[in-house]
C-alpha positions in Angstrom: 0.1 0.1 0.1 1.7 3.8 -0.3 2.1 6.4 1.6 -0.8 8.1 0.0 -3.2 4.9 0.7 -2.0 4.3 3.6 -2.8 8.3 4.7 -5.7 8.4 3.1 -6.8 5.4 5.5 -5.8 6.7 8.8 -8.2 9.7 8.1 -11.1 7.9 6.8 -10.5 5.8 10.3 -10.6 9.1 12.2 -13.6 10.7 10.4 -15.9 7.7 10.9 -15.1 7.7 14.2 -16.2 11.1 14.7 -19.2 11.2 12.0 -21.2 8.3 10.8 -21.9 9.8 7.3 -18.0 10.1 6.9 -18.1 6.7 4.5 -21.0 7.9 2.4 -19.2 11.0 1.3 -16.0 8.8 0.7 -18.1 6.7 -1.2 -19.5 9.5 -3.1 -16.7 11.6 -3.4 -14.5 9.1 -5.7 -14.5 6.4 -8.3 -13.9 2.7 -7.3 -11.3 1.0 -7.5 -9.4 4.2 -6.4 -6.7 4.3 -8.5 -3.7 6.3 -7.5 0.4 5.9 -8.5 0.9 2.2 -8.5 -1.7 1.4 -6.2 -5.6 0.2 -7.1 -8.2 0.4 -3.8 -10.7 -1.7 -4.3 -14.3 -1.4 -2.1 -17.4 -3.8 -0.9 -19.7 -2.4 1.6 -22.5 -4.3 3.8 -22.4 -7.3 6.0 -20.2 -10.3 5.2 -17.7 -12.5 7.0 -15.6 -12.2 4.9 -14.5 -10.5 1.3 -12.0 -11.5 -0.9 -10.9 -9.9 -4.0 -10.8 -13.2 -7.0 -8.0 -11.6 -9.7 -7.2 -13.3 -12.8 -3.2 -12.1 -12.3 -0.7 -14.8 -12.2 1.8 -14.9 -10.5 0.0 -12.7 -7.4 -2.0 -15.4 -5.0 -6.1 -15.3 -6.3 -7.5 -14.5 -3.6 -6.3 -11.3 -1.5 -8.7 -10.4 1.4 -10.3 -7.6 2.1 -10.1 -5.8 5.4 -12.2 -4.4 7.1 -12.5 -0.9 8.4 -13.4 -0.8 11.5 -16.6 0.8 12.8 -18.0 0.3 9.5 -19.4 -2.0 7.1 -16.5 -1.1 4.8 -14.1 -3.5 3.5 -11.0 -2.6 1.2 -8.4 -4.1 -0.2 -5.3 -2.4 -1.7 -3.3 -4.0 -4.9 -0.4 -2.7 -6.2 -0.7 -2.5 -10.1 2.3 -0.8 -12.5 1.4 1.4 -15.0 -0.8 0.6 -18.4 -1.9 -2.6 -16.5 -5.2 -4.0 -17.0 -7.0 -6.7 -14.4 -10.1 -8.8 -14.7 -11.4 -9.3 -11.5 -14.6 -10.3 -8.9 -15.5 -9.7 -5.8 -16.4 -13.0 -3.5 -18.5 -12.3 -0.2 -18.3 -14.4 2.1 -21.5 -15.5 4.4 -22.3 -18.5 7.1 -19.3 -20.2 5.1 -20.5 -19.8 1.5 -18.8 -17.5 -1.0 -20.8 -15.8 -3.8 -18.8 -14.5 -6.4 -20.0 -10.8 -7.7 -19.4 -8.0 -10.3 -17.6 -4.8 -8.7 -21.2 -3.1 -7.7 -19.0 0.7 -7.9 -17.4 -0.5 -11.0 -18.9 0.8 -14.2 -16.1 -1.4 -16.4 -17.5 -4.9 -17.4 -15.4 -7.3 -20.0 -18.0 -10.3 -21.6 -16.1 -13.6 -22.5 -18.1 -17.1 -23.0 -18.1 -17.3 -19.5 -20.1 -14.3 -18.4 -19.0 -11.2 -17.7 -16.1 -9.4 -14.9 -15.0 -6.6 -13.7 -12.1 -4.1 -15.2 -9.3 -2.4 -13.1 -7.6 -0.1 -15.5 -4.1 0.9 -14.2 -2.5 4.7 -14.8 -2.3 5.2 -18.2 -4.2 2.0 -19.8 -6.7 3.6 -21.9 -9.3 1.7 -24.5 -7.8 2.1 -27.8 -9.5 4.5 -29.9 -9.7 2.6 -32.8 -11.7 -0.3 -31.2 -14.4 1.7 -30.6 -17.1 2.7 -33.5 -16.3 5.4 -36.0 -19.2 6.8 -37.6 -16.9 8.2 -40.4 -15.7 4.5 -41.0 -17.6 2.5 -43.8 -19.1 -0.9 -42.9 -17.8 -3.9 -44.4 -20.2 -7.2 -44.7 -21.0 -10.4 -42.4 -22.2 -13.2 -44.8 -22.7 -16.9 -43.2 -22.7 -20.3 -44.8 -22.6 -24.1 -43.6 -21.3 -26.9 -45.3 -20.4 -30.6 -44.4 -16.5 -31.1 -43.7 -15.2 -34.8 -43.8 -12.0 -34.0 -42.3 -14.2 -32.6 -39.2 -17.6 -35.3 -39.3 -19.7 -32.6 -38.6 -21.3 -29.3 -40.3 -19.0 -26.0 -40.3 -19.9 -22.9 -39.9 -18.1 -19.8 -41.4 -18.6 -16.6 -41.7 -17.0 -14.3 -44.0 -15.8 -10.9 -43.4 -15.7 -8.4 -46.7 -14.4 -4.7 -46.7 -16.6 -1.9 -47.6 -14.6 -1.2 -50.4 -15.1 -5.1 -51.6 -15.2 -5.6 -55.6 -15.6 -8.7 -57.1 -13.3 -8.4 -59.6 -10.6 -7.4 -57.7 -8.3 -10.7 -55.5 -8.1 -10.2 -51.4 -5.6 -11.1 -48.9 -7.1 -13.6 -46.7 -6.7 -14.2 -43.3 -9.1 -17.6 -41.6 -9.5 -16.8 -37.7 -10.0 -19.6 -35.5 -12.9 -19.2 -33.1 -14.2 -16.1 -35.5 -17.8 -16.2 -33.4 -15.7 -14.7 -30.2 -13.3 -12.3 -31.7 -16.6 -10.6 -33.5 -18.6 -10.7 -29.8 -15.8 -10.6 -27.6 -13.4 -8.6 -29.4 -15.2 -6.4 -31.5 -13.4 -7.8 -34.5 -15.7 -6.1 -37.2 -15.1 -2.6 -35.7 -11.3 -3.3 -35.3 -11.7 -3.8 -39.0 -13.6 -1.3 -40.9 -12.1 1.1 -38.9 -8.2 -0.2 -40.2 -9.6 -0.7 -43.1 -11.3 2.9 -43.4 -7.9 4.4 -42.0 -5.7 2.8 -44.3 -4.0 1.1 -41.6 -5.1 -2.1 -42.9 -5.1 -3.6 -46.8 -9.3 -4.5 -47.6 -8.6 -8.0 -46.8 -10.9 -11.2 -46.7 -11.5 -12.4 -43.3 -12.9 -16.4 -42.8 -14.4 -16.6 -39.4 -14.4 -20.3 -38.2 -16.3 -22.0 -35.1 -15.4 -25.2 -33.3 -17.3 -27.8 -32.1 -14.8 -29.9 -29.6 -12.6 -26.9 -29.2 -10.3 -28.7 -27.4 -9.8 -32.0 -30.0 -9.4 -29.8 -33.1 -7.5 -27.0 -32.1 -4.6 -29.2 -30.4 -2.4 -29.8 -33.0 -4.8 -32.1 -34.7 -4.3 -33.5 -38.0 -7.7 -33.2 -38.9 -8.8 -29.3 -38.1 -5.6 -29.1 -40.6 -7.2 -31.3 -43.0 -10.3 -29.6 -42.6 -8.1 -26.1 -42.9 -6.2 -26.7 -45.8 -8.6 -28.9 -47.9 -12.4 -28.0 -47.2 -12.1 -24.2 -46.2 -10.2 -22.2 -48.4 -11.0 -23.9 -50.9 -14.5 -22.9 -50.2 -13.7 -19.6 -49.4 -11.9 -19.3 -53.1 -14.9 -20.5 -54.9 -17.4 -17.5 -53.3 -15.0 -15.2 -52.7 -12.0 -13.4 -54.6 -8.8 -14.4 -52.7 -5.6 -13.7 -53.6 -2.9 -17.4 -54.6 -0.1 -15.5 -53.2 0.8 -17.5 -49.7 2.1 -13.7 -48.5 -1.2 -12.3 -49.3 -3.2 -15.5 -47.0 -2.8 -15.5 -42.8 -4.2 -17.7 -39.8 -4.7 -16.4 -36.6 -5.8 -17.4 -33.0 -5.5 -17.1 -29.3 -4.7 -19.5 -26.8 -5.5 -23.0 -28.5 -7.0 -21.5 -31.6 -2.9 -20.2 -31.6 -1.7 -23.9 -31.4 -4.5 -24.9 -34.2 -3.1 -22.1 -36.6 0.9 -22.8 -36.0 0.2 -26.4 -36.4 -1.5 -26.1 -39.3 1.6 -23.7 -41.0 3.5 -26.4 -39.5 1.7 -29.2 -41.5 2.1 -26.9 -44.8 5.4 -24.6 -44.4 4.8 -21.5 -47.0 0.9 -22.2 -47.5 -0.5 -19.4 -45.3 3.2 -16.8 -44.8 0.8 -14.7 -42.5 0.6 -16.0 -38.0 -0.9 -13.8 -36.2 -0.6 -16.0 -33.0 -2.0 -14.6 -29.8 -1.5 -16.2 -25.6 -0.9 -19.7 -27.3 -1.0 -22.1 -25.1 2.3 -23.4 -26.7 3.1 -26.2 -23.4 5.9 -28.4 -24.0 8.5 -29.8 -21.3 11.9 -30.3 -20.8 12.1 -33.2 -18.2 9.5 -35.0 -17.0 5.5 -35.2 -17.5 2.9 -32.0 -18.4 1.3 -30.4 -15.4 -1.3 -28.6 -17.8 -4.0 -32.0 -18.0 -4.5 -34.2 -20.3 -6.2 -31.5 -22.9 -2.9 -30.5 -23.5 -0.8 -33.6 -24.1 -1.1 -33.5 -27.8 -0.5 -29.7 -27.7 2.7 -30.8 -25.3 3.7 -33.5 -28.4 3.7 -30.7 -31.3 5.2 -28.0 -29.4 8.3 -30.6 -27.8 8.4 -31.7 -32.0 9.0 -28.2 -33.1 11.3 -27.5 -30.5 13.4 -30.7 -31.6 13.4 -29.2 -34.7 12.4 -26.0 -35.4 11.1 -25.1 -39.1 10.6 -22.2 -41.4 6.9 -22.3 -41.5 5.7 -18.2 -42.5 7.7 -15.5 -44.1 6.1 -13.2 -41.2 5.1 -14.0 -37.7 3.1 -11.9 -34.9 2.9 -13.1 -31.6 1.5 -11.4 -28.6 1.0 -12.4 -24.6 -0.3 -11.1 -21.6 2.6 -10.5 -18.7 -0.5 -11.6 -15.8 -1.1 -15.2 -17.7 0.7 -18.3 -17.1 1.5 -19.0 -20.4 3.7 -15.9 -20.6 7.2 -18.7 -20.3 5.7 -20.8 -23.1 5.0 -17.5 -25.5 8.8 -16.0 -24.3 10.5 -19.5 -25.2 8.7 -20.5 -28.4 9.8 -16.8 -29.4 13.8 -17.3 -30.2 12.9 -20.9 -31.7 10.7 -19.1 -34.4 12.7 -16.8 -35.0 16.2 -18.5 -35.3 14.4 -20.5 -38.9 14.9 -17.1 -40.4 10.8 -16.3 -39.8 10.3 -11.8 -39.2 9.0 -12.4 -36.0 7.3 -9.7 -33.7 6.6 -10.3 -30.5 4.6 -8.0 -27.9 3.6 -8.1 -24.6 1.0 -6.2 -22.4 0.0 -5.7 -18.5 -3.1 -7.4 -19.2 -4.3 -11.4 -19.2 -5.7 -14.2 -21.1 -8.8 -12.3 -21.9 -10.2 -11.6 -25.1 -9.7 -7.5 -24.5 -6.2 -8.2 -24.4 -6.3 -9.9 -27.8 -7.7 -6.8 -29.0 -6.1 -3.9 -27.8 -3.0 -5.9 -29.4 -5.1 -6.6 -33.3 -3.8 -3.1 -34.8 -0.2 -3.1 -34.4 -0.2 -7.3 -35.3 -3.0 -6.7 -38.1 -1.6 -3.6 -40.0 2.1 -5.4 -39.9 1.0 -8.5 -41.5 -1.5 -6.7 -43.7 0.1 -3.3 -44.1 -2.2 -0.2 -46.2 -1.4 1.9 -47.8 -0.9 3.9 -44.8 2.5 3.2 -43.2 2.2 2.6 -39.9 6.0 2.9 -37.1 5.3 1.2 -34.0 8.1 2.1 -31.3 
């Protein structure tokens, strides 16, 4: 806790001792979490046996207890928060030995994912990128759904095609295949991001094939059937229904978490077929000795990544890798980057003070897409 926070808490304790309305005035005069310098103060008010901060920052205890301000029903916890951090969290309220996880009632900032929603704490210096928000001046691209039988996957496969606003049938376009496409649309605002970046000429006009997994943990775990689906079924389908450039340098694969593994595995099985890779927080589990502790779902991934580490291949021309410093996969991603670079591929790697979540992946899209598929406007990143 910073000296400023300690002083503020002491003053509040002194005020409460003489004025029962001090807590009401304190809560009314501040926004929460209260971020000052490198500290964030979380508060909850009410009767409880205990209150905990449940955050998603790997490396810190996942459960951190609140303290109750003596003589009041106000609970607080101070978390050290480096600049430009973004943290998703919930508050756990314990009554009669039963804990309930809730979103922070005093914080309007929320982030959604397939499992619901979390509250968001933004550290000093972090801001939601303006290019992720709807721009009324940006012409909107279109989305069209297609469903077709996949022999490789043994099920009907759905793909959503994004076409840029300036689409013309007589032109040839780069192709980007996105794993978990529906989730990128719903939780990372991918359509808005594409509309904005293409409108601003930072990203080339391109066609994006957004895919939807069935058994995600199986299909994306370096599965040969999924790779066959991508190469032998999905891409030929897109080629039949949209004007796609045949140049491998204009074709890319993208994914996050298990989706990043699926992208790298497909490129590994077919080197030079997709010369642009965008890999976000990849679940690139491996072992140097002994068995993996990641669980059975990771077993085929460990086998694949171990094989790649033993025999690194140049599978593409350019690879963009991103990962959050606050997620458990940071070690695996940091370890993979030198291997990719040593093969002669052009690799760009970025980290952020964020976790394993869709808004972290959203915030890295501008840098990744504009580098892999640059538009007419040159972008320079420092």
